[in-house]
C-alpha positions in Angstrom: -120.1 -46.2 -8.6 -122.2 -43.2 -9.7 -125.8 -43.6 -10.7 -126.9 -41.9 -13.9 -130.5 -41.2 -14.8 -131.5 -40.5 -18.4 -134.8 -39.5 -19.9 -135.2 -40.7 -23.4 -138.1 -40.2 -25.8 -140.8 -42.8 -25.6 -140.3 -43.5 -29.3 -136.8 -44.8 -28.7 -136.8 -48.5 -28.3 -133.8 -48.8 -26.0 -133.8 -50.9 -22.9 -131.5 -50.1 -20.0 -129.2 -53.0 -20.8 -128.6 -51.8 -24.3 -128.1 -48.2 -23.1 -125.4 -49.4 -20.7 -123.7 -51.4 -23.4 -123.7 -48.5 -25.8 -122.2 -46.2 -23.1 -119.6 -48.8 -22.1 -118.5 -49.5 -25.6 -118.1 -45.8 -26.4 -116.2 -45.1 -23.2 -113.9 -48.2 -23.8 -113.3 -47.1 -27.4 -112.3 -43.6 -26.2 -110.0 -45.1 -23.7 -111.9 -43.6 -20.7 -112.6 -47.1 -19.3 -110.5 -50.2 -19.2 -111.9 -53.4 -20.6 -112.8 -54.7 -17.1 -114.5 -51.4 -16.2 -116.5 -51.2 -19.4 -117.6 -54.9 -19.0 -118.7 -54.1 -15.4 -120.6 -51.0 -16.6 -122.3 -53.0 -19.3 -123.2 -55.8 -16.8 -121.2 -58.5 -18.6 -118.1 -60.6 -17.9 -114.9 -59.5 -19.6 -115.1 -62.4 -22.0 -118.7 -61.7 -23.0 -118.0 -58.0 -23.3 -115.0 -58.8 -25.6 -117.2 -61.0 -27.7 -119.9 -58.3 -28.0 -117.6 -55.4 -29.0 -117.6 -56.4 -32.7 -121.4 -56.0 -32.8 -120.9 -52.4 -31.9 -118.1 -51.8 -34.4 -115.4 -51.5 -31.6 -112.1 -53.3 -32.1 -110.7 -55.2 -29.1 -107.2 -54.2 -30.1 -106.4 -50.8 -31.4 -103.1 -51.3 -33.2 -101.8 -49.2 -36.1 -100.7 -51.0 -39.2 -97.1 -50.6 -38.2 -97.6 -52.1 -34.8 -99.5 -55.0 -36.2 -96.7 -55.7 -38.8 -94.1 -55.5 -36.1 -96.1 -58.0 -34.0 -96.4 -60.4 -37.0 -92.6 -60.1 -37.6 -91.8 -60.8 -34.0 -94.1 -63.8 -34.0 -92.6 -65.2 -37.2 -89.1 -64.9 -35.6 -90.1 -66.8 -32.5 -91.6 -69.6 -34.6 -88.5 -70.0 -36.8 
């Protein structure tokens, strides 16, 4: 893994853990990192990272409305 060093203004109240989480969530959202890679970057387990995504406005599943409706239809057929 690469090491990245950032200089941030003293006025910014951002600790390294929060900075790592912000970077990981954005890279996950863009599709640059898998869920596991993003969780590792943020320093969390996959499960914890998944639970925290909502706090950063990032959806765990990125489905279109059409894809979601198709999944619901398939699930309804299986349960019939």
